[in-house]
N, C-alpha and C positions, 0 to 999 in steps of 0.2 A: 364086189370089187369095183372100185370107181375107175372109170375110163379117163385117161388123160385127154383133154380136149386138144385137138390139133390147132396150131396157130393159123389164123386166117391171114395168109401172106398177101393175098390180093387186097384185102381191106387195109393192111398195114402200108402197102405201097401207095394205095390211093390216098390214105391219110397224109403220108409224107408229101406227095405231090400237091395235095390241096394246101398243106401248110406252106409249101414253097410259093404257091400261087398267091396266097394271102399275105405272107410275111414279107416277100420282096418289095411289093408296092408300098407297104407300110414303112419299111426301112428306108426306101428311097424318099418317101414323103418327109420323114423326120430329118434324115441326113441332109437333104437338099435345103430344107428350111433353115438349117444352121450354117449355111455357106453364104459368103458374100457373092455379089454378082460376078465378079471376075473369077473367083474360085470355081463357081458353078459352070461358067462357060469354058474354062481351060482344063479343069480336072476331070478325072474319071467319075461319071455320075454315080457309080455304085461304091466308090471308095469312101472311107471315113473322111469327114471334113478336115482339111489341113489346119485351118484356123477357125474353129467353131465360134460363132457369134450369135448373140441374141438380138442384134440390131433389127432384123426382119420382124421379130415379134414386137419390139418397141414401136416400129412404124405402123404395124397393123393395129395395135391397141390405141395409138394416137389418131387413127383414121376412122373413128366411128364404129369400131367393132363392138364396143360395149352396148351401144344402142341396138344394133342388129341382134346381139345375143339376148338382150332383155326381151325384145319383140318375139324372138323364137321361143323363149321360155314361156312367155304369156300364151302364145298360140298353142304350144304343146300342152301346157297345163290345162288350158281351157278345153281343148279337144278331148283329152283324157277324162276330165271330169264329166263332160256331157255324155261321152260314150259309156262310161261306167254307170252313170245315173240312169241311162236308158236300157243298156244291155242286160244288166242284172235282173231288174224286175221283169223285163220281157222274157228272158230265159226261164225265170221262175214260173211265169204264167204259161209258157209253152209246155213246160215239164209237168205241171200239175193240173192244167185245165184240159178237158176233153171237148171244149166248145169248138164248133166248126169255124166260127169267126176267128178265134185265136189261131187255130192251125192254118187256116188259109192266109191269115195275116202273116204268119211266119213264112209260109211258102212264098208269098209276095215279096217279103223282105229279102229272102235269099236270092231272088232274081237280081238284086242289086250287085251280086257277085260277078255277074256277066256284063255289067255296064261299066265301061271305062270312063274315068273322069273327063278325058278329053272330048268324049262324044256329047257331054252335057254342058260344056263350058258356056255356050251362048245362053241357054235357058237359065243357068246359074247366074250369069252376069246380069240378065234382065231382072231376075228376082231380087238379087242383092241391090241393084240400082233402085228398083221400086220401093224397097224397104229403107232406102236412104242409108245404106250401110257401106256404100262404096268408099274405098280408101280408109277403112278402119280395120283393126285387128279382128273384130267380130266377123267381118266379111270373109276372112280366111278360116277362122275357127269353125263356123257353122258347116260349110260344105266338107271340110276335112273330117269332121266328126260324122257327118252323114255317110260318107263313103267308107268309113271304118266300121260303121255299125253292123252291117251284115255279117262280116267275119267275126266280130266280137260276140254277137248274139249266138252264132253257130258254136263257137268255142265254149261259151257259158252254158248253152243248152246241153252239149255233150257231157260237160262236167257234172251238171246237176242230175243227169240221168244215172250217174253212178251212185247217187245218194240212195240208200235203201228206203223203200216205202214205209217200213216200220218206224223209221225215225220221224217221218212226217205224221204218221198216225199217232205216235206218242205225243207229239206237240199238240195235235188236235184234242187228244184225251185230256191234256193239261189245260185246255181252254185257250191255247194260243191262236190268235188270228193270223191272217196272211202276213201282215206287217211284222209282227213279233217273230213268226217263223222265219221270215226273210233275214232278220238281223241276228236272231239267236242260233239258227241252224244253218241256213243256206250260206251266208257270208263266211262263217268260220270254216266250213267244210270245202267251200269253193275258193279258198285263198289262192292256190296255185293258178286257177283259171283267171281270177281277178288280176293277179300280177301279170299273167300272160297277155291279157287284153290291154292292160295298161302299157306294157312295154311295146306291144305291136302298134298301138295307136300313137305312142310317143315317137317311135321310129318313123311312122308314116307322116306325122305332123312335122317332125324336125327336118325331114328331108323334102318336104313339099316344095314344089316349084311353080306348077301351073296356076294354082289359085292365088298365091302372092303376086305372080306376074300379071295376071289379068284383073284382079280385084283390088289392087292397091296401086298407088301412083307416087305419093310423096315419100321423101327420104325418112320421115318420122315413122312410117308404117312398114318399112322394108324389113324383111327377115334375113337370116344368114345366107340363104341360098341366093337371093338377089344381091345381097351385100358382097358376096364373093365375086359376082359378076362385075360389080362396080370396082372392086379391088383390082380385077384384071385390067380394067381400063386405066385405073389410077396409077398402077405400077408399071404399065407398059410392058417392057421386056424383063422386068424384075421377077422372074419365075420364083426364086427363093422367097420373095415377099408374099406372093400369092399362095405358095405351099405352106408358109407359116400361118396364114389365115385359115387355110383348109385344116391344118393340124389343130388349131384352137377350136374350130367349129366341130370337129369330130370328137374331141375329148369328153364333153359332158354326156353325150348319148352313149359313147363307148363305156363309160363308167356305169351308167344305168344298166346297160346290157350285161356287163360282168357281174353286177350285184344280183340281177334277177334271172340269169340264164338257166339256173336249175328249175325255177318255177316255170320259165318259158317252155322248156322241153316237156315237162310233165303236164302242163296245161294244154299244149298242142296235141298231145297223144291221148288225152283223157277221153274215154267213151268210144274211141274208134275200134277197140277190141271187140265191141259187141256186134 
């Protein structure tokens, strides 16, 4: 006889509270961005806009938002490509190799989890300057990818440890080398982890602030985070205009998260049950 599972009331209450905490700011963000300045200052901030307008969005799009968005896309795509190109082979080597050099290298890499980016900003600035990369998008891409690499390698390694050894042995019997095994076996089976690493790195690069602030200077290399700062000065007290810029900057990465959230959850929990 099957027992009926008791509903988890505390979890339900916690989920509703969390939904309220997340949903109210999002509603306020979108509703306020559709108001005019006078409507925003005189009306109830949580009420629906009396006269919704897209004028704030038109002003933002005419104020250089497209350039900041393109820079953000380039930085995000570059960081994700570098991290995946390094983390997948590194995790494969850690999983399959018993070499002390590889295992100690993995341990050394994981020490990067305890080092905050702010603590290394001066050495990073000096390295980027000596490489003559200051005020370029590559100056933002490289340190962003470097600080995402420890977590990415850890997630990929935990995922690859779930692959049965018999599958690797079958590939070796078929005469497959490490490169063929990586593309024919590892990548198809580790797809959730690859998507997880990609989304995590994309979130980190998209919302990055400290590296664009310190390592870039000109308007041509500004990313969205610095661009929002400029919009704040440009619009002055026009809060709805600033919130319209924030809404537009959140939309692309929010869509990426919605598309890949199932893989994100499965990839983050892979291997931790062992």
